VOPAGU-2260 file (C-alpha; in pm, 1 decimal, decimal comma):
REM VOPAGU-2260
SITE   aa  ch    i         X         Y         Z
SITE  MET   A    0    2443,9    4314,2   16954,6
SITE  LYS   A    1    2516,2    4575,8   16639,6
SITE  PRO   A    2    2863,1    4640,9   16530,0
SITE  THR   A    3    3016,1    4947,9   16563,3
SITE  LEU   A    4    3152,8    5206,3   16321,6
SITE  LEU   A    5    3518,6    5343,1   16384,8
SITE  VAL   A    6    3594,5    5656,6   16142,4
SITE  LEU   A    7    3944,3    5791,5   16136,2
SITE  ALA   A    8    3873,1    6111,5   16092,3
SITE  ALA   A    9    4218,3    6312,2   16274,8
SITE  GLY   A   10    4423,4    6347,6   15969,7
SITE  MET   A   11    4433,1    6637,2   15752,5
SITE  GLY   A   12    4478,3    6606,2   15367,2
SITE  SER   A   13    4812,5    6740,9   15329,1
SITE  ARG   A   14    4750,9    6682,1   14929,1
SITE  TYR   A   15    4439,1    6848,4   14921,4
SITE  GLY   A   16    4498,3    7129,1   15120,2
SITE  GLY   A   17    4208,5    7107,6   15413,8
SITE  LEU   A   18    3999,4    6906,3   15611,6
SITE  LYS   A   19    3864,0    6694,5   15346,7
SITE  GLN   A   20    3621,1    6553,6   15657,1
SITE  MET   A   21    3394,2    6878,3   15647,4
SITE  ASP   A   22    3400,8    6961,1   15247,9
SITE  PRO   A   23    3037,8    6964,4   15123,6
SITE  MET   A   24    2974,7    6698,7   14809,8
SITE  GLY   A   25    2634,3    6690,0   14828,8
SITE  PRO   A   26    2343,7    6914,6   14688,0
SITE  ASN   A   27    2259,9    7026,8   15053,0
SITE  GLY   A   28    2609,2    7034,7   15212,1
SITE  GLU   A   29    2641,7    6674,7   15275,0
SITE  THR   A   30    2990,2    6567,5   15358,9
SITE  VAL   A   31    3122,0    6216,1   15186,1
SITE  LEU   A   32    3130,0    6105,4   15574,7
SITE  ASP   A   33    2753,1    6190,9   15580,2
SITE  TYR   A   34    2711,5    5935,1   15290,5
SITE  SER   A   35    2943,4    5668,3   15473,2
SITE  VAL   A   36    2728,4    5720,2   15790,0
SITE  PHE   A   37    2386,5    5718,0   15612,1
SITE  ASP   A   38    2502,6    5388,0   15478,0
SITE  ALA   A   39    2626,5    5231,1   15805,4
SITE  ILE   A   40    2281,6    5308,3   15980,0
SITE  ARG   A   41    2133,0    5099,3   15698,6
SITE  ALA   A   42    2323,8    4820,5   15697,5
SITE  GLY   A   43    2250,4    4779,3   16054,3
SITE  PHE   A   44    2517,7    4946,5   16256,0
SITE  GLY   A   45    2451,5    5061,1   16610,3
SITE  ARG   A   46    2677,0    5314,1   16691,6
SITE  VAL   A   47    2984,1    5517,0   16548,8
SITE  ILE   A   48    3262,4    5659,2   16688,0
SITE  PHE   A   49    3446,8    5942,3   16533,2
SITE  ILE   A   50    3855,7    5923,3   16624,8
SITE  ILE   A   51    3987,2    6287,4   16579,5
SITE  ARG   A   52    4198,4    6562,9   16709,0
SITE  GLU   A   53    4084,9    6772,4   17021,8
SITE  ASP   A   54    4177,4    7082,1   16850,8
SITE  PHE   A   55    3904,3    7047,1   16622,7
SITE  SER   A   56    3659,2    6866,2   16860,1
SITE  GLU   A   57    3408,6    7141,4   16908,4
SITE  ALA   A   58    3359,3    7250,0   16521,1
SITE  PHE   A   59    3394,3    6844,9   16407,9
SITE  GLN   A   60    3093,0    6791,7   16629,5
SITE  GLN   A   61    2852,5    7073,1   16578,3
SITE  GLY   A   62    2963,2    7053,0   16166,8
SITE  VAL   A   63    2928,8    6673,6   16145,7
SITE  GLY   A   64    2839,8    6466,0   16448,4
SITE  SER   A   65    2516,5    6674,3   16511,6
SITE  ARG   A   66    2389,6    6514,7   16174,6
SITE  PHE   A   67    2311,0    6186,1   16318,2
SITE  ALA   A   68    2153,8    6306,9   16644,5
SITE  GLY   A   69    1862,8    6059,1   16722,3
SITE  SER   A   70    1971,8    5822,5   16469,0
SITE  ILE   A   71    2275,5    5638,1   16595,8
SITE  GLN   A   72    2484,8    5620,7   16906,3
SITE  VAL   A   73    2767,9    5891,7   16840,9
SITE  ASP   A   74    3080,8    5888,4   17035,7
SITE  TYR   A   75    3398,8    6058,0   17018,2
SITE  ALA   A   76    3756,6    5935,2   17097,4
SITE  PHE   A   77    4073,2    6211,4   17078,0
SITE  GLN   A   78    4432,4    6064,9   16900,1
SITE  LYS   A   79    4678,7    6230,7   17092,3
SITE  LEU   A   80    5048,8    6210,6   17022,3
SITE  ASP   A   81    5117,3    6110,9   17402,5
SITE  ASP   A   82    4840,8    5827,7   17437,5
SITE  LEU   A   83    5117,5    5558,0   17458,9
SITE  PRO   A   84    5147,7    5237,8   17648,0
SITE  GLU   A   85    5307,2    5220,8   17985,2
SITE  GLY   A   86    5672,6    5304,8   17978,5
SITE  PHE   A   87    5668,6    5472,9   17661,9
SITE  THR   A   88    5724,9    5879,7   17603,1
SITE  VAL   A   89    5706,3    6098,9   17316,2
SITE  PRO   A   90    6067,3    6185,3   17183,3
SITE  ASP   A   91    6193,9    6472,6   17109,4
SITE  GLY   A   92    6100,7    6603,0   16784,4
SITE  ARG   A   93    5793,1    6392,9   16728,8
SITE  VAL   A   94    5528,3    6585,9   16610,3
SITE  LYS   A   95    5327,2    6345,8   16435,7
SITE  PRO   A   96    5082,2    6075,4   16592,0
SITE  TRP   A   97    5204,1    5750,6   16527,9
SITE  GLY   A   98    4931,9    5621,6   16211,4
SITE  THR   A   99    4630,9    5440,2   16160,9
SITE  ALA   A  100    4688,9    5165,4   16405,0
SITE  HIS   A  101    4749,5    5415,7   16705,5
SITE  ALA   A  102    4441,5    5579,5   16527,9
SITE  ILE   A  103    4216,2    5293,9   16634,2
SITE  ARG   A  104    4375,7    5232,5   16957,8
SITE  ALA   A  105    4255,2    5581,7   17081,5
SITE  ALA   A  106    3903,1    5405,6   17112,0
SITE  ARG   A  107    4009,9    5133,6   17293,0
SITE  HIS   A  108    3824,3    5219,5   17601,4
SITE  LEU   A  109    3462,9    5268,8   17416,0
SITE  VAL   A  110    3474,0    4927,9   17182,1
SITE  ARG   A  111    3297,3    4640,6   17345,5
SITE  GLU   A  112    3153,9    4497,2   17021,4
SITE  SER   A  113    3293,8    4378,4   16705,0
SITE  PHE   A  114    3332,9    4716,4   16487,4
SITE  ALA   A  115    3438,3    4846,9   16117,0
SITE  VAL   A  116    3696,8    5076,8   16065,4
SITE  ILE   A  117    3669,9    5370,7   15752,2
SITE  ASN   A  118    3861,0    5642,5   15658,7
SITE  ALA   A  119    3633,1    5972,3   15676,8
SITE  ASP   A  120    3718,6    6099,5   15366,2
SITE  ASP   A  121    3674,9    5808,1   15123,3
SITE  PHE   A  122    3365,3    5691,8   14962,0
SITE  TYR   A  123    3295,3    5362,4   14994,6
SITE  GLY   A  124    2938,1    5266,0   14868,6
SITE  SER   A  125    2648,3    5130,9   15042,0
SITE  ASP   A  126    2726,2    4785,2   14910,1
SITE  ALA   A  127    3080,6    4763,9   15070,6
SITE  TYR   A  128    2921,7    4847,7   15448,2
SITE  LEU   A  129    2636,7    4538,6   15385,6
SITE  ARG   A  130    2915,2    4321,2   15352,5
SITE  ALA   A  131    3133,7    4457,8   15643,5
SITE  ALA   A  132    2834,8    4450,8   15839,4
SITE  GLU   A  133    2695,1    4059,2   15716,7
SITE  PHE   A  134    3046,8    3955,1   15811,5
SITE  LEU   A  135    3063,8    4133,6   16146,2
SITE  ARG   A  136    2722,1    3987,0   16262,3
SITE  GLN   A  137    2839,0    3622,0   16234,0
SITE  PRO   A  138    3008,8    3473,0   16514,8
SITE  HIS   A  139    3420,2    3386,0   16401,8
SITE  ASP   A  140    3652,6    3368,9   16629,4
SITE  GLU   A  141    3812,3    3027,2   16772,7
SITE  PRO   A  142    4082,5    2935,4   17044,6
SITE  GLY   A  143    4406,9    3074,8   16912,9
SITE  LYS   A  144    4279,5    3249,9   16624,8
SITE  SER   A  145    4079,1    3556,8   16491,1
SITE  HIS   A  146    3923,2    3636,8   16171,1
SITE  TYR   A  147    3902,2    3968,9   16031,7
SITE  ALA   A  148    3808,5    4073,7   15715,5
SITE  MET   A  149    3882,4    4385,3   15451,9
SITE  ILE   A  150    3683,0    4503,2   15174,7
SITE  GLY   A  151    3888,4    4494,2   14849,9
SITE  TYR   A  152    3800,3    4718,8   14541,2
SITE  PRO   A  153    3977,7    4642,6   14210,1
SITE  LEU   A  154    4250,0    4875,4   14170,4
SITE  ILE   A  155    4114,0    5052,4   13838,7
SITE  ASN   A  156    3819,8    5146,8   14015,3
SITE  THR   A  157    4075,0    5391,2   14293,8
SITE  LEU   A  158    4287,7    5577,5   14044,3
SITE  SER   A  159    4315,3    5925,0   14039,2
SITE  ASP   A  160    4280,7    6116,7   13708,4
SITE  HIS   A  161    4447,5    6383,7   13895,0
SITE  GLY   A  162    4801,5    6252,5   13983,4
SITE  ASP   A  163    4929,2    5923,7   14132,0
SITE  VAL   A  164    4798,0    5724,0   14452,2
SITE  ASN   A  165    4948,2    5485,6   14701,1
SITE  ARG   A  166    4826,0    5155,7   14715,5
SITE  GLY   A  167    4841,8    4831,8   14913,8
SITE  ILE   A  168    4779,8    4580,6   14683,2
SITE  CYS   A  169    4643,1    4231,8   14815,2
SITE  ALA   A  170    4702,1    3865,7   14723,9
SITE  ARG   A  171    4469,7    3631,0   14820,8
SITE  ASP   A  172    4504,9    3213,6   14861,8
SITE  GLU   A  173    4276,5    2986,2   14768,5
SITE  ALA   A  174    4035,9    3024,7   15025,1
SITE  GLY   A  175    3991,9    3393,4   14949,8
SITE  LEU   A  176    4185,4    3487,8   15258,4
SITE  LEU   A  177    4446,8    3743,4   15254,1
SITE  ALA   A  178    4774,3    3594,5   15186,3
SITE  GLY   A  179    4964,4    3962,2   15175,9
SITE  VAL   A  180    4937,8    4315,1   15108,4
SITE  GLU   A  181    5239,8    4472,9   14883,3
SITE  GLU   A  182    5276,7    4846,2   14918,0
SITE  TYR   A  183    5308,6    5047,3   14574,3
SITE  VAL   A  184    5337,9    5450,9   14560,9
SITE  LYS   A  185    5329,8    5635,5   14272,1
SITE  ILE   A  186    5012,0    5429,4   14104,5
SITE  GLU   A  187    4892,0    5623,6   13778,8
SITE  ARG   A  188    4823,6    5529,7   13403,6
SITE  ASP   A  189    5141,7    5618,7   13237,3
SITE  ALA   A  190    5157,7    5785,9   12863,4
SITE  ASP   A  191    5144,1    5423,6   12713,5
SITE  GLY   A  192    4811,9    5316,5   12873,9
SITE  VAL   A  193    4979,7    5097,2   13132,0
SITE  VAL   A  194    4892,3    5116,3   13484,7
SITE  ARG   A  195    5215,4    5110,9   13665,4
SITE  GLY   A  196    5356,6    5174,6   14038,9
SITE  ASN   A  197    5697,2    5205,9   14228,4
SITE  SER   A  198    5762,0    4904,1   14510,0
SITE  LEU   A  199    5906,0    4977,9   14812,1
SITE  ASP   A  200    6251,0    4876,9   14665,5
SITE  GLY   A  201    6195,2    5156,7   14410,4
SITE  THR   A  202    6148,6    4926,8   14103,1
SITE  ARG   A  203    5855,8    5073,4   13897,6
SITE  ARG   A  204    5659,7    4775,7   13787,2
SITE  GLU   A  205    5309,3    4706,1   13594,3
SITE  VAL   A  206    5031,3    4621,6   13814,7
SITE  CYS   A  207    4706,0    4421,0   13734,8
SITE  GLU   A  208    4441,6    4673,9   13718,6
SITE  LYS   A  209    4179,6    4411,3   13830,0
SITE  SER   A  210    4383,6    4345,5   14151,4
SITE  PRO   A  211    4201,4    4410,7   14449,3
SITE  VAL   A  212    4329,2    4663,4   14656,5
SITE  SER   A  213    4260,1    4786,6   15036,2
SITE  MET   A  214    4109,4    5129,3   15081,5
SITE  ASN   A  215    4146,3    5109,6   15450,4
SITE  PHE   A  216    3771,0    4928,8   15535,1
SITE  TRP   A  217    3814,6    4647,6   15775,5
SITE  ALA   A  218    3630,2    4453,7   16003,7
SITE  PHE   A  219    3733,3    4325,5   16349,2
SITE  PRO   A  220    3610,2    4146,1   16631,3
SITE  ALA   A  221    3634,9    4357,4   16951,0
SITE  CYS   A  222    3953,7    4122,7   17085,5
SITE  PHE   A  223    4164,7    4306,2   16779,7
SITE  MET   A  224    4197,2    4552,9   17039,6
SITE  THR   A  225    4393,7    4315,5   17262,8
SITE  HIS   A  226    4624,3    4208,4   16981,2
SITE  LEU   A  227    4671,1    4586,1   16858,8
SITE  GLU   A  228    4795,9    4657,4   17179,1
SITE  VAL   A  229    5059,3    4392,9   17152,9
SITE  GLU   A  230    5138,9    4457,3   16833,5
SITE  PHE   A  231    5151,1    4859,7   16888,4
SITE  THR   A  232    5414,2    4816,3   17193,3
SITE  ASP   A  233    5620,4    4618,4   16985,7
SITE  PHE   A  234    5649,7    4867,4   16709,0
SITE  LEU   A  235    5714,8    5113,2   16972,4
SITE  LYS   A  236    5981,5    4929,7   17143,1
SITE  ASN   A  237    6168,2    4863,0   16762,4
SITE  PHE   A  238    6067,9    5198,5   16574,1
SITE  GLY   A  239    5968,2    5422,6   16855,4
SITE  HIS   A  240    6281,3    5634,5   16842,7
SITE  VAL   A  241    6261,6    5698,6   16458,2
SITE  GLU   A  242    6099,7    6050,6   16452,9
SITE  LYS   A  243    5860,4    5980,7   16130,3
SITE  SER   A  244    5789,9    5609,3   16215,0
SITE  GLU   A  245    5394,2    5533,6   16211,0
SITE  ASN   A  246    5227,9    5192,8   16282,4
SITE  TYR   A  247    5008,1    5087,2   16005,2
SITE  ILE   A  248    4661,0    4860,3   15998,3
SITE  PRO   A  249    4739,5    4629,5   15735,0
SITE  THR   A  250    5126,9    4605,0   15915,9
SITE  VAL   A  251    4924,1    4474,3   16238,1
SITE  VAL   A  252    4713,9    4258,0   16048,4
SITE  ASP   A  253    4999,5    4113,4   15845,3
SITE  ALA   A  254    5190,2    4076,2   16143,2
SITE  LEU   A  255    4908,0    3884,8   16326,0
SITE  ILE   A  256    4845,0    3653,7   15965,6
SITE  ARG   A  257    5207,8    3585,7   15951,8
SITE  ALA   A  258    5224,1    3460,0   16333,9
SITE  ASP   A  259    4882,0    3253,0   16285,1
SITE  LYS   A  260    4697,0    3428,8   16535,7
SITE  ALA   A  261    4447,5    3539,4   16274,7
SITE  ASP   A  262    4344,6    3506,6   15899,3
SITE  CYS   A  263    4129,5    3832,4   15716,5
SITE  ALA   A  264    3913,1    3786,9   15442,8
SITE  VAL   A  265    3904,4    3999,7   15098,3
SITE  LEU   A  266    3509,6    4052,6   15059,5
SITE  ASP   A  267    3448,0    4183,0   14724,0
SITE  THR   A  268    3227,4    4444,3   14680,6
SITE  THR   A  269    2993,3    4606,5   14378,6
SITE  SER   A  270    3032,7    4944,1   14525,6
SITE  GLN   A  271    3213,0    5178,5   14342,5
SITE  TRP   A  272    3516,2    5357,6   14541,3
SITE  PHE   A  273    3539,6    5755,7   14542,0
SITE  GLY   A  274    3858,7    5957,5   14703,7
SITE  VAL   A  275    3940,4    6301,5   14709,6
SITE  THR   A  276    4311,2    6268,3   14706,1
SITE  TYR   A  277    4385,6    6604,4   14480,8
SITE  PRO   A  278    4138,3    6936,1   14490,1
SITE  GLU   A  279    4086,1    6865,0   14127,7
SITE  ASP   A  280    3922,3    6502,8   14254,1
SITE  LYS   A  281    3634,1    6729,1   14386,0
SITE  SER   A  282    3410,7    6741,6   14085,6
SITE  HIS   A  283    3406,6    6375,2   14014,0
SITE  VAL   A  284    3276,9    6289,6   14340,0
SITE  VAL   A  285    3016,3    6570,5   14309,1
SITE  ALA   A  286    2919,3    6421,2   13992,9
SITE  SER   A  287    2926,4    6095,5   14169,2
SITE  ILE   A  288    2685,2    6126,8   14422,8
SITE  ARG   A  289    2440,2    6317,7   14190,3
SITE  LYS   A  290    2436,7    5993,8   14009,4
SITE  LEU   A  291    2346,4    5811,6   14264,7
SITE  ILE   A  292    2088,4    6024,2   14379,7
SITE  GLU   A  293    1927,6    6053,3   14044,2
SITE  THR   A  294    1922,0    5640,6   14040,0
SITE  GLY   A  295    1757,2    5642,4   14391,1
SITE  VAL   A  296    2024,3    5513,3   14568,1
SITE  TYR   A  297    1991,5    5847,3   14803,6
SITE  PRO   A  298    1769,9    6083,6   14888,1
SITE  ALA   A  299    1840,1    6415,8   14743,4
SITE  ASP   A  300    1841,8    6547,6   15101,9
SITE  LEU   A  301    2032,6    6279,9   15320,1
SITE  SER   A  302    1903,1    6471,5   15627,3
SITE  GLU   A  303    1563,6    6377,8   15571,3
SITE  GLY   A  304    1669,7    5999,9   15488,8
SITE  ILE   A  305    1905,1    5974,0   15790,0
SITE  VAL   A  306    1644,4    5929,8   16045,4
SITE  HIS   A  307    1468,4    5676,8   15867,9
SITE  ALA   A  308    1764,6    5501,8   15746,3
């Protein structure tokens, strides 16, 4: 069975100032998401599920989802604030959803096969999808323990020239498995040329440019949805009353690793990651895509190539 691609597309780009998911980047109005689905089809994914909000559902389906009709099965799941496990309600004052783990959970009734998870507004590159698809096609699970994977990019390839970024810096054990993720904020190259970031305790530290970082590209077996439900329920019990609390995918994965219920391979990729955190980043992404077209990685008109991907 071909794996499924889950696309997290419900969020607004607060620092960017708009819906990055629908911003044209390619020469014929292609979005970053168009290239992501194109790469997924070529890598052997058989279905894409867009996790979106109902308030822009019609615009999204017409502007993005319709591009892939006839090329791959397309489904939609809606991230809703009040979509919670039985016994929980939205506390007074809460207006934002509950994070990326909550977003994945929105597709729990649709997912029946192994799946990958990506952000809608990140350009991950063709090799990354090949690595994820190869992992997902292999049988992994064993009694009592599941096997996950994440695509790891060198930190230096994920910085912005136009401001600081937040990243989860990954540590690997001798087997290449994820040993831990340390969150850093305000990472940037300082005036002395050294890359530094603030750890969660507020200390500003030098960080290794070559360290693999998580860019929210994950590969999971279908049973991850069962694990997620347990972890998300525990999160609500402990933090659901906190107005702006969010449950993130790395937090769930880390908890399951610590409980020895899962491990997670860190898959290296030759792909370049491009992101649009700030409006000024767009020109870099546009130029990078143009170069990939010139070198033959993508057709000049992506709509013509999608059907044959």
